[in-house]
Structure formats: structure tokens, C-alpha cells
C-alpha positions as CSV (number, residue, x, y, z in Angstrom):
1,M,67.5,23.1,80.8
2,K,67.5,19.5,79.7
3,E,69.0,19.0,76.3
4,R,66.9,17.3,73.6
5,S,68.4,14.3,72.0
6,H,68.6,14.0,68.2
7,A,66.0,11.2,68.2
8,E,63.5,13.5,70.0
9,D,64.1,16.3,67.6
10,Q,63.4,13.9,64.7
11,A,60.3,12.7,66.3
12,D,59.0,16.2,66.9
13,L,59.7,17.2,63.3
14,Q,57.9,14.1,62.1
15,A,54.9,14.9,64.2
16,R,54.7,18.5,62.9
17,S,55.0,17.3,59.3
18,D,52.2,14.7,59.9
19,K,49.9,17.5,61.1
20,R,50.5,19.6,58.0
21,G,49.9,16.5,55.8
22,H,53.4,16.5,54.2
23,A,55.0,13.5,55.7
24,P,58.3,12.9,53.8
25,S,57.5,9.3,53.2
26,A,59.8,7.5,50.6
27,E,56.7,5.6,49.3
28,M,55.0,8.9,48.4
29,K,58.0,10.3,46.5
30,G,57.9,10.1,42.8
31,P,60.8,8.9,40.6
32,G,61.9,12.5,40.2
33,G,62.8,13.2,43.8
34,A,61.4,14.8,46.9
35,G,58.9,17.2,45.2
36,E,57.0,14.5,43.2
37,R,54.4,12.2,44.6
38,G,52.0,9.7,43.0
39,P,50.0,6.5,43.9
40,T,52.1,3.4,43.8
41,G,51.4,-0.4,44.4
42,A,47.9,-1.9,44.6
43,G,46.3,1.6,45.2
44,A,47.7,2.9,41.9
45,E,46.4,-0.2,40.0
46,N,42.9,0.1,41.5
47,T,42.8,3.8,40.5
48,R,43.7,2.9,36.9
49,D,41.0,0.2,36.8
50,L,38.4,2.7,37.9
51,E,39.5,5.2,35.3
52,D,39.4,2.5,32.6
53,T,35.9,1.4,33.4
54,R,34.2,4.7,34.4
55,D,33.8,6.2,30.8
56,P,32.6,3.2,28.7
57,L,29.5,2.6,30.9
58,P,27.5,5.7,29.8
59,A,28.5,5.1,26.1
60,H,27.3,1.5,26.3
61,T,24.0,2.6,27.9
62,E,23.4,5.2,25.2
63,M,24.1,2.6,22.5
64,E,21.5,0.3,24.0
65,S,19.0,3.1,24.2
66,A,19.6,4.0,20.5
67,L,19.2,0.4,19.5
68,A,16.0,0.1,21.4
69,R,14.6,3.3,19.7
70,A,15.7,1.9,16.3
71,E,14.0,-1.4,16.9
72,A,10.8,0.3,18.0
73,R,10.8,2.5,14.9
74,A,11.4,-0.5,12.7
75,A,8.4,-2.3,14.3
76,E,6.2,0.8,13.8
77,L,7.2,1.0,10.1
78,E,6.6,-2.7,9.6
79,D,3.1,-2.4,11.2
80,R,2.3,0.5,8.9
81,W,3.5,-1.4,5.9
82,L,1.4,-4.4,6.8
83,R,-1.7,-2.3,7.3
84,L,-1.1,-0.5,4.0
85,A,-0.7,-3.8,2.2
86,A,-3.9,-5.2,3.7
87,D,-5.8,-2.0,2.8
88,F,-4.5,-2.2,-0.8
89,E,-5.5,-5.9,-1.1
90,N,-9.0,-5.1,0.2
91,F,-9.3,-2.3,-2.3
92,R,-8.2,-4.5,-5.1
93,K,-10.7,-7.2,-4.2
94,R,-13.5,-4.7,-3.8
95,A,-12.7,-3.0,-7.2
96,A,-12.6,-6.4,-8.9
97,R,-15.9,-7.4,-7.3
98,E,-17.6,-4.1,-8.3
99,E,-16.3,-4.5,-11.8
100,R,-17.8,-8.0,-12.1
101,Q,-21.0,-6.8,-10.7
102,A,-21.2,-3.9,-13.1
103,A,-20.5,-6.2,-16.1
104,A,-23.2,-8.6,-14.8
105,R,-25.7,-5.8,-14.5
106,S,-24.9,-4.6,-18.0
107,A,-25.3,-8.1,-19.4
108,D,-28.6,-8.5,-17.6
109,T,-29.8,-5.2,-19.1
110,A,-28.9,-6.4,-22.6
111,L,-30.5,-9.7,-22.0
112,T,-33.7,-8.1,-20.8
113,A,-34.0,-6.3,-24.1
114,V,-33.6,-9.5,-26.0
115,I,-36.2,-11.2,-23.7
116,R,-38.7,-8.5,-24.6
117,V,-38.3,-9.2,-28.2
118,V,-38.7,-12.9,-27.5
119,D,-41.9,-12.0,-25.6
120,D,-43.3,-10.2,-28.6
121,L,-42.5,-13.0,-31.0
122,E,-44.2,-15.5,-28.7
123,R,-47.3,-13.4,-28.5
124,A,-47.3,-13.1,-32.3
125,V,-47.0,-16.9,-32.7
126,E,-49.7,-17.5,-30.1
127,A,-52.1,-15.1,-31.9
128,A,-51.5,-16.9,-35.2
129,R,-52.4,-20.2,-33.6
130,E,-55.7,-18.9,-32.2
131,K,-57.0,-17.6,-35.6
132,P,-55.7,-17.9,-39.1
133,A,-53.3,-15.1,-39.7
134,T,-53.5,-13.0,-42.8
135,A,-50.4,-11.6,-44.5
136,E,-51.4,-8.1,-43.2
137,S,-51.8,-9.2,-39.6
138,L,-48.5,-11.1,-39.7
139,R,-46.8,-8.1,-41.2
140,E,-48.2,-5.8,-38.4
141,G,-47.0,-8.3,-35.7
142,L,-43.5,-8.4,-37.2
143,E,-43.3,-4.6,-37.5
144,L,-44.3,-4.3,-33.8
145,V,-41.5,-6.7,-32.8
146,L,-39.0,-4.9,-35.0
147,A,-40.0,-1.5,-33.5
148,H,-39.5,-2.8,-30.0
149,A,-36.1,-4.3,-30.9
150,R,-34.9,-1.0,-32.4
151,A,-36.1,0.9,-29.4
152,A,-34.1,-1.3,-27.1
153,L,-31.0,-0.7,-29.2
154,A,-31.6,3.1,-29.3
155,D,-32.0,3.1,-25.5
156,R,-28.4,1.8,-25.3
157,G,-27.0,4.3,-27.7
158,V,-26.9,2.0,-30.7
159,E,-27.4,3.8,-34.0
160,V,-28.7,2.0,-37.1
161,V,-26.6,2.7,-40.2
162,N,-28.5,2.7,-43.6
163,P,-25.9,3.7,-46.2
164,L,-28.1,3.4,-49.3
165,G,-26.8,5.8,-52.0
166,A,-23.7,6.8,-49.9
167,R,-20.1,6.5,-51.1
168,F,-18.6,3.1,-50.3
169,D,-16.5,3.4,-47.1
170,P,-14.6,0.2,-46.2
171,A,-14.4,1.4,-42.6
172,E,-18.2,1.2,-42.2
173,H,-19.3,-0.9,-45.1
174,E,-18.7,-4.5,-46.1
175,A,-19.1,-5.1,-49.9
176,V,-20.8,-8.5,-50.4
177,L,-22.2,-7.9,-53.9
178,R,-21.2,-5.9,-57.0
179,N,-23.6,-4.2,-59.4
180,P,-21.9,-3.7,-62.7
181,G,-24.6,-1.3,-63.9
182,G,-24.7,0.8,-60.8
183,E,-22.8,4.0,-60.1
184,P,-19.2,3.2,-59.5
185,N,-18.1,3.1,-55.8
186,T,-21.6,3.8,-54.6
187,V,-23.9,1.7,-52.3
188,T,-26.7,0.6,-54.6
189,R,-28.4,-1.8,-52.1
190,V,-28.3,-2.5,-48.4
191,I,-28.2,-6.2,-47.6
192,A,-28.0,-5.7,-43.8
193,H,-27.9,-2.5,-41.9
194,G,-24.8,-1.5,-40.0
195,Y,-24.7,-0.5,-36.3
196,R,-22.7,2.1,-34.6
197,R,-22.3,3.1,-30.9
198,G,-20.5,6.2,-29.7
199,G,-18.8,6.7,-33.0
200,R,-17.5,3.1,-33.1
201,V,-18.7,0.7,-35.6
202,I,-20.2,-2.4,-33.9
203,R,-21.0,-4.1,-37.2
204,P,-20.4,-2.8,-40.7
205,A,-23.3,-2.6,-43.1
206,Q,-23.4,-5.4,-45.7
207,V,-23.9,-3.7,-49.0
208,E,-24.0,-4.0,-52.8
209,V,-21.6,-1.6,-54.5
210,G,-21.9,-0.3,-58.1
211,G,-19.3,-0.6,-60.7
């Protein structure tokens, strides 16, 4: 039997080791000896580069997604705020317009009452021109005008105050004359009636006070 040389034995051993995947290469040995292996050279650097760049990519994508959601939410809130501000401005303008219209209608109503009194006075003057007016007819015409004016005031809740004989009240009466012979602190004559509406004095009565 032919003897195998030492080189052939080494080649056969290397072949069997390669089949099992455990080739005793010096490049695969770690710094600790024959049992330790690890990537070296350019392969090791590429592996480290992949490990360094693999994890940050998902975090960066998630951050961009969160930022996009925040920007969309901010835009939505801004749109809501602008709509609310516009609605409030429209409400303010509408309320101011309605207030002006209500004040104008109230003024028109008051003026209409005055116009009716003017109409009565004009008719009385016209009647006096057509035929000589007696004192009686003139008095009747004036009383009619006065009744219409008082009715117009009453329709608007205005109350005529006639304090004759009442105790003098500075909150409702204005003393313009004094009667030394009259009962002290008492209204002895009414110079001009007072007017009150809703419990509030519109104009105090001008009176003469005794004492």
C-alpha cells in the first residue's frame, strides 16, 4: 500500500474541514485564539455601518409623520378660529344694526304721537280762520288737542303726576315758589305736572310749597 505523504494528509484534512464549514483560517480567528471568530477588515466596517444606519430610519420617519399630524391639527384649529371670529363679527354687526333699527322705530313712534298733536293744532287754527272763534269753541279745541296728547303719552306708559296737596318730595317735585301762608312742607299749587314712566321720574313736577 502506497504511503501518503504529509502534504497529502494536510490537504485531505483541509478538505474535510471545509466541508464541515470550520476551516481553521487565521483570518477568522479572533484575538483570543483558535475558538474565537469575528468579521475583520472591510467586511467588518460594512457590517458596523449597516448596524449604525438601520435603527435611525424608522425613528426619523415616525418623527416626520408626527410633525405632519401636528401641522394638520394646527391648520384645522386655525380654520376653526377664523370661522368663529368671522361668525362673532357678523353677530356683532347684526346686533348693532338691529339695535339701531329698534331705536329708530321707537323714535318714529314717539314722533308720530307728536305729529298727531300738530295735526290737531293745525285743524284748530284752520277752523278759527274760517269763522270767528268764540272763547268756548277755542277752549273745546284746545281740550281736544290736550286729550290726544295725554292719550299718546299713556299709550307709551307715561303717567302724569299731579301732586297738589301732597307732602313735598324733592325726588319727584321741584319747588319753584314758596307760599308763606300755606301748610308747611306741602304742595299748595302745581305749576307744571310731573311725568313718570315705569317708576322712574321723567320730569319732576314744578310746584309751590307752603311754609
